[in-house]
Residue, then its C-alpha position, 0 to 999 in steps of 0.5 A: x901410872x901406865x895407862x892401856x893407851x901408852x902401852x898400845x902406843x910401846x908397839x913391839x921390842x925393838x932390835x935395839x931392846x932385845x940387844x940391851x936386854x940381852x946385855x942385861x942378862x948377862x951383866x945380871x949372870x955375871x954380877x949374881x952375888x957369891x952366897x947373896x953376900x959381896x960379888x967379885x967387884x966389890x958390892x954387895x946384893x941380895x933379896x931381903x924381906x922385912x915388915x911392911x903394912x899388911x904384910x911382908x916386904x921383899x924388895x933387892x937391895x945392893x950396896x958397896x962391900x964397904x963404907x956407908x953411903x946414901x941411900x936410894x929407894x928406886x920405886x920400879x914400874x908397872x911390871x914390878x921388881x924384875x932384872x931391868x930394875x935389879x941392873x938398874x940398881x946395881x949400876x947406882x951402887x956402883x956410883x957409891x948408893x945403897x940402893x934398895x928395890x921394893x916389890x910394890x905388889x907385896x901384899x899380893x905376890x912376891x917379885x918376879x911377878x913378870x920375868x920382864x916387861x914383854x911378859x907383862x904384856x904377853x900375860x895380861x899384866x894389866x888384868x893381873x895388876x888392876x886388883x894389887x893396885x887397888x891396894x897402893x892408896x895414897x896412905x897406902x903408898x905413904x905407910x910403905x914408904x915410911x916402912x922402906x925408909x926406916x928399913x934402910x936406916x937400920x942397915x949399916x951400909x946406909x949413912x944415916x947422916x946423908x939424906x935418902x934419895x927416891x926415883x920411880x918409874x911410870x906409875x911409880x913416877x908420882x910416888x916420888x912425890x908422895x915418898x919425900x912428902x911422907x918422910x920429909x926428914x929423910x928424903x932430899x932428893x926425889x926423880x920420877x921418870x915418865x910418871x904418865x897421868x897420875x898427877x890427876x885429881x883435886x884432893x889433898x893427897x894429889x901429887x901436886x898439894x904434896x910438894x907443900x910437905x916435901x923437904x926434897x929437890x925434884x927432878x920430873x922427866x916427863x915422856x914427849x908422848x905424855x906431854x902430847x896428850x896432856x901438855x898442861x901437866x908440865x905448867x902445873x908441876x912447875x907451879x905447884x913446885x913453885x907455890x911450895x918453895x920446892x926446887x924442881x927441874x921439870x923436862x919433857x924428854x925427847x923419847x916416849x912412855x916408858x924410855x928409861x927402862x932397858x926392857x921397855x919396847x921404847x928404850x931410847x938409849x941416848x936419853x936414857x943415859x942423859x936422864x941417868x946423868x941428870x939424876x946422877x947429879x941431883x944426887x951428888x948435890x942433895x945427897 
């Protein structure tokens, strides 16, 4: 997950970051659903709720208004479900996917818990989220992954004849491996972006051990700042995936922890777009 030292390394929000955040806000306003149904561009979206372990999960769901499409689970970062992730989900829906962005802290507070990443930083986000994260044990992540996939498969816009994709950011980067292992019959592609320190541990439920339970093709996009701190991680991931006979692309990008999320202070447009292109290529090939 995102750690305090990583947060300190991010610095302030850059001018380009402010411009990007502004563009996202304008995009969100222009793309607001009509009665939470069909938007002007033929995309349907809205907030949804459904039963999940320990409570009722709230989530954002967006998809093309017509037809059936592969489902995708987009786990957000530590600042949770907010406009930046809704914008990414809309963009992915525009590429032909039915996308759900779950609130990973649904047992404690409805989304949005923070308006954006800057609000997370200013509102002592780590202190607030710490107790919420305690609920997200490896077992809990697996069980809520099952609940999300079960709900997705009941939606008319989801093509259950095709596999499901899962993508995660920072703290949820390793959740993609957990989700793929929890629902191996459905998840066929898993992409983790700047997954940080979630690889630690020697127990049977460490993500490195879970590749053996997966049937997915994996994409792990590591941040250069994380690689600098723990350069051995990339080789451990490659070795674990190879031992499990799981196809996996593991690459260190020329950007720092958090670079793919537009409201992050270290957002790197060029590397974020390259990561997005690689994500679409993965889904096109496997779903």
